C-alpha positions in Angstrom: -3.7 11.1 22.2 -6.6 13.4 21.2 -4.7 16.4 19.5 -6.7 17.6 16.4 -4.8 15.8 13.5 -5.9 15.8 9.6 -5.2 12.8 7.6 -6.6 12.6 3.7 -6.0 9.5 1.7 -6.2 9.9 -1.8 -5.8 6.9 -4.5 -5.4 7.9 -8.2 -5.8 5.2 -11.1 -4.6 2.3 -9.1 -4.1 -0.9 -10.9 -2.8 -3.9 -9.5 -1.9 -7.0 -11.6 -0.9 -10.4 -10.0 1.2 -12.7 -12.1 0.5 -16.5 -11.7 1.7 -19.6 -13.3 -2.2 -20.2 -14.4 -2.3 -16.5 -15.7 -2.5 -12.8 -14.8 -4.9 -11.7 -12.4 -6.1 -8.1 -12.4 -7.1 -7.4 -8.7 -7.5 -3.5 -9.3 -8.7 -1.5 -12.3 -8.3 2.1 -12.2 -9.2 2.7 -8.6 -9.5 6.4 -7.8 -10.8 7.3 -4.2 -10.7 10.3 -1.9 -11.1 9.6 1.9 -11.5 12.9 4.0 -10.0 13.4 7.1 -11.7 11.8 10.1 -14.4 9.9 8.0 -15.0 6.2 8.3 -14.9 5.2 4.7 -16.4 1.5 3.9 -15.4 -0.8 1.2 -17.7 -3.3 0.1 -17.5 -6.0 -2.3 -17.8 -10.0 -2.3 -14.8 -12.3 -2.3 -12.7 -11.7 -5.1 -13.9 -7.9 -5.4 -10.0 -6.5 -4.9 -11.2 -4.8 -1.7 -8.5 -6.3 0.6 -5.8 -6.0 -2.0 -7.2 -1.9 -2.1 -6.7 -2.0 1.5 -3.2 -3.2 1.5 -2.1 -0.9 -1.2 -2.9 2.3 1.0 0.1 1.3 3.2 1.9 -0.1 0.2 2.0 -3.9 2.0 1.2 -4.2 -1.9 2.4 -1.9 -4.1 0.3 -1.1 -7.1 1.5 -1.7 -10.6 0.7 1.8 -11.4 -1.1 4.8 -10.1 -0.4 7.0 -7.1 -1.1 7.1 -3.4 -1.1 10.0 -1.2 -1.2 10.4 2.8 -2.0 14.1 2.8 0.5 16.0 0.7 2.9 12.9 0.9 2.9 10.6 -2.1 3.6 7.4 -0.7 4.2 5.5 -3.8 7.3 8.1 -4.4 9.0 7.1 -1.1 12.2 5.2 -0.9 11.5 2.0 1.7 13.3 4.1 4.9 11.0 6.9 4.3 8.3 4.6 3.9 8.5 2.8 6.8 8.2 5.9 8.7 5.4 7.1 7.4 3.8 3.5 7.9 3.8 4.3 11.5 1.1 6.6 10.7 -1.1 3.5 9.5 -2.5 0.9 12.1 -4.2 -2.3 10.7 -6.2 -4.8 12.0 -7.4 -8.2 10.6 -9.9 -10.9 10.5 -7.9 -13.5 12.3 -6.4 -10.9 15.0 -2.5 -11.9 14.2 -1.8 -11.9 18.0 1.8 -13.5 19.3 0.2 -16.9 21.1 3.4 -17.1 23.5 3.2 -13.3 24.5 0.8 -11.9 26.9 -1.9 -9.1 26.1 0.8 -6.7 27.4 3.4 -7.9 25.2 1.5 -8.0 22.3 0.4 -4.5 22.7 4.0 -3.7 23.4 5.5 -5.2 20.7 5.4 -2.2 18.0 7.2 0.1 20.4 10.4 -2.1 21.0 12.3 -0.5 18.8 11.2 3.0 19.0 13.9 4.3 21.5 11.6 4.8 24.2 11.9 4.1 28.0 10.3 1.2 29.7 8.3 3.5 31.6 7.0 5.2 28.8 6.1 2.1 27.0 4.3 0.9 30.1 2.2 4.0 30.4 1.2 3.9 26.9 0.2 0.2 26.8 -1.6 0.6 29.9 -3.7 3.7 28.7 -4.3 1.7 25.3 -5.7 -1.4 27.3 -8.0 1.0 29.3 -8.9 2.7 26.0 -10.2 -0.7 24.6 -11.7 -2.0 27.8 -9.5 -4.9 28.6 -7.2 -3.6 31.4 -8.1 -6.6 33.4 -6.6 -9.2 30.7 -3.0 -7.6 30.7 -1.1 -10.7 31.7 -3.6 -12.8 29.8 -2.7 -15.0 26.8 -4.5 -14.9 23.7 -5.6 -18.5 23.8 -7.6 -17.4 27.1 -9.6 -14.7 25.0 -12.8 -14.4 23.2 -12.8 -13.5 19.9 -14.1 -9.8 20.8 -11.4 -9.5 23.5 -8.7 -10.8 20.9 -9.7 -7.9 18.4 -9.5 -5.2 21.4 -6.1 -6.3 21.8 -5.3 -6.1 18.2 -6.9 -2.9 17.9 -5.0 -1.7 21.0 -1.6 -3.1 19.3 -2.6 -1.4 16.1 -2.9 2.0 18.2 0.4 1.5 19.7 2.4 4.0 17.4 -0.4 6.7 18.0 -1.4 6.5 14.2 -3.7 8.9 12.4 -5.0 6.1 10.1 -6.7 2.9 11.1 -7.5 0.3 8.6 -9.5 -2.7 9.2 -9.5 -5.5 6.8 -12.5 -7.7 7.4 -12.0 -7.3 11.2 -15.5 -8.5 12.3 -16.1 -11.2 10.0 -14.8 -13.8 12.4 -17.3 -12.3 15.0 -20.6 -13.2 16.3 -23.4 -10.1 15.7 -23.4 -8.9 19.0 -19.6 -9.0 19.6 -19.5 -7.2 16.0 -21.9 -4.5 17.4 -19.4 -3.9 20.2 -16.3 -3.9 18.1 -18.1 -1.3 15.8 -19.2 0.8 18.4 -15.6 0.9 19.7 -14.2 1.8 16.4 -16.5 4.7 16.2 -15.7 5.9 19.6 -11.7 5.7 18.9 -12.7 7.6 15.5 -14.0 10.5 17.5 -11.9 10.4 20.5 -8.6 10.0 18.7 -9.4 11.8 15.4 -8.5 8.8 13.4 -9.2 8.5 9.7 -10.8 4.5 9.4 -11.0 2.5 6.3 -13.2 -0.5 6.9 -13.1 -3.6 4.2 -16.2 -5.9 4.5 -18.6 -8.0 2.9 -21.3 -7.4 5.1 -23.7 -4.3 4.3 -24.7 -4.3 8.0 -21.3 -2.8 8.9 -21.4 -0.3 6.3 -24.7 0.7 7.7 -23.7 0.5 11.3 -20.7 2.6 11.4 -19.8 4.3 7.6 -20.0 7.8 6.8 -19.3 6.9 3.2 -19.0 3.6 0.9 -17.3 2.5 -2.1 -18.9 -0.7 -3.8 -16.3 -2.8 -5.7 -16.9 -5.6 -8.3 -14.2 -7.2 -10.5 -11.2 -4.9 -9.3 -13.6 -1.8 -10.0 -15.4 0.9 -7.9 -19.0 0.7 -9.6 -20.5 3.0 -7.0 -19.4 5.5 -3.9 -21.0 8.2 -1.9 -22.4 8.9 1.4 -24.0 6.1 2.8 -27.4 7.3 3.5 -27.4 8.3 -0.3 -26.5 5.3 -1.7 -28.9 3.3 0.5 -31.8 5.6 -0.6 -30.7 5.5 -4.3 -28.5 2.6 -5.3 -27.4 2.7 -8.8 -25.6 -0.4 -9.6 -27.2 -3.9 -9.3 -24.6 -5.2 -6.6 -25.2 -2.4 -4.5 -29.1 -3.2 -4.8 -28.3 -7.0 -3.8 -26.0 -5.7 -0.9 -28.8 -3.6 0.4 -31.3 -6.6 0.0 -29.6 -8.7 2.7 -30.2 -6.1 5.2 -33.9 -5.3 4.5 -37.0 -7.6 3.9 -37.8 -5.7 0.9 -36.4 -8.3 -1.7 -39.1 -10.5 -0.5 -41.5 -9.0 -2.8 -39.7 -10.5 -5.8 -40.1 -13.9 -4.3 -43.7 -13.1 -3.8 -44.0 -12.0 -7.3 -42.0 -15.1 -8.9 -44.4 -17.5 -6.7 -47.7 -15.5 -7.5 -48.4 -15.2 -4.0 -52.0 -14.4 -3.3 -51.1 -11.2 -1.3 -49.7 -9.7 -4.5 -52.7 -10.8 -6.7 -54.3 -7.6 -7.9 -57.6 -6.7 -9.3 -58.1 -5.0 -12.7 -58.2 -1.5 -10.9 -55.0 -2.0 -8.9 -51.3 -1.4 -9.0 -48.4 -2.8 -6.9 -45.9 -0.1 -6.1 -42.7 0.5 -3.9 -42.4 3.8 -2.3 -39.1 4.9 -1.2 -38.8 7.9 1.3 -35.7 9.8 2.3 -35.3 12.5 5.7 -38.5 14.4 6.4 -40.6 12.5 4.1 -40.8 9.8 6.4 -42.2 11.9 9.1 -45.3 13.3 7.3 -48.8 12.0 6.3 -47.8 12.3 2.5 -49.6 9.2 1.5 -53.0 9.6 3.7 -53.2 13.2 2.6 -52.6 12.1 -1.0 -55.1 9.2 -0.9 -58.1 11.5 0.4 -57.1 14.3 -2.2 -57.2 11.8 -5.3 -59.7 9.4 -3.7 -57.7 6.3 -3.9 -56.9 3.5 -1.4 -53.5 2.4 -0.2 -53.0 -0.8 1.5 -49.6 -1.3 3.0 -48.3 -4.9 2.5 -44.9 -4.5 4.4 -42.2 -1.9 4.5 -38.8 -1.0 5.9 -37.8 2.1 8.1 -34.4 2.6 9.5 -31.9 5.2 10.6 -28.7 5.6 8.6 -26.2 8.5 9.5 -29.0 10.4 11.2 -31.2 10.3 8.0 -34.6 8.4 8.0 -34.7 6.2 5.2 -37.9 4.0 4.6 -39.6 2.0 1.9 -43.0 0.5 1.5 -44.7 -2.0 -0.8 -48.3 -0.8 -1.2 -51.2 -1.7 -3.6 -52.9 1.1 -4.9 -56.7 0.8 -5.7 -59.1 3.6 -7.3 -59.9 5.0 -10.9 -56.9 4.5 -13.3 -56.5 8.4 -13.7 -56.8 9.2 -10.2 -53.9 6.5 -9.4 -51.8 8.4 -12.2 -52.2 11.7 -10.7 -51.4 10.2 -6.8 -48.3 8.7 -8.3 -47.2 11.9 -10.3 -48.0 13.8 -7.2 -45.5 11.5 -4.8 -42.8 12.0 -7.4 -43.0 15.9 -7.4 -42.7 15.3 -3.5 -39.3 13.6 -4.3 -40.6 10.2 -3.3 -39.5 7.5 -5.6 -42.2 5.4 -7.4 -41.8 2.1 -8.8 -44.8 0.1 -10.5 -44.0 -3.4 -9.7 -47.2 -4.7 -11.0 -50.3 -3.6 -12.7 -53.5 -5.2 -12.7 -54.9 -3.2 -15.5 
């Protein structure tokens, strides 16, 4: 189960159009993505962005209207149905609603994908037993889904998705029906399986906390298009698209500054010699006393209103909302020096 495997996914110029009585719907519009072997790749977007259609195109549960999809060197979109079914065995998938058989036990649910694989009953028993142990529900093997919690049901669904020893795991809103604590435990399990089984994982979600918690890279979707993509820490540190900024704001308290400015709150009321700044740090900058040393150098005062610092994929990312006070020329020199040191500076308000 832990042999070294390399499984890359490539999507090129994917379009998907649905034809309905009320008109045509373009769910995917020229999507190109490269997902490296062993990555946990997140796809995020609001409802209707096309992300679930995208993940279903990866295993051709939805066939693209045009474009090509490769798993390693094999072009899935060129395969006949019989060969495609064989390739799909390499791709496991889990869903928001678990999709378990209510009339079958946990053991029977996990064993279900193996029933036509021409393997012995003892081999099936060993495989299912190992999988239940792997996902931490060995004690539930004879239990029915109705007797399980949401987190336990998803663990059964994960075990079932792994029954054929796939090299890819697709997760379509797999934590959306779970509470925050259970979500965290399922994400921790997926991360563990990614390492232990050398899985390439694609996670579809509308929650930026999920991306931040587990993913190496992320693609942000809007109206069927990928509007931004890259390593998670870089996207968090310097988001380009407005929708990406909106998603990131849901995971920090920094968006509160916009409300304070709109409300003309006293905390953001400035004197003529003051500026309200947002400072963005990445990596080693967060560990250095840069603001203190530069404020001394340029004889300006820096008052911190609030901030946010977190670790994403081993990178420390931080932002501060501050009020800068002092001589106008010295303030400008202070700001220029920060930018030279690769610290992002945005002037939110100038007291003048």
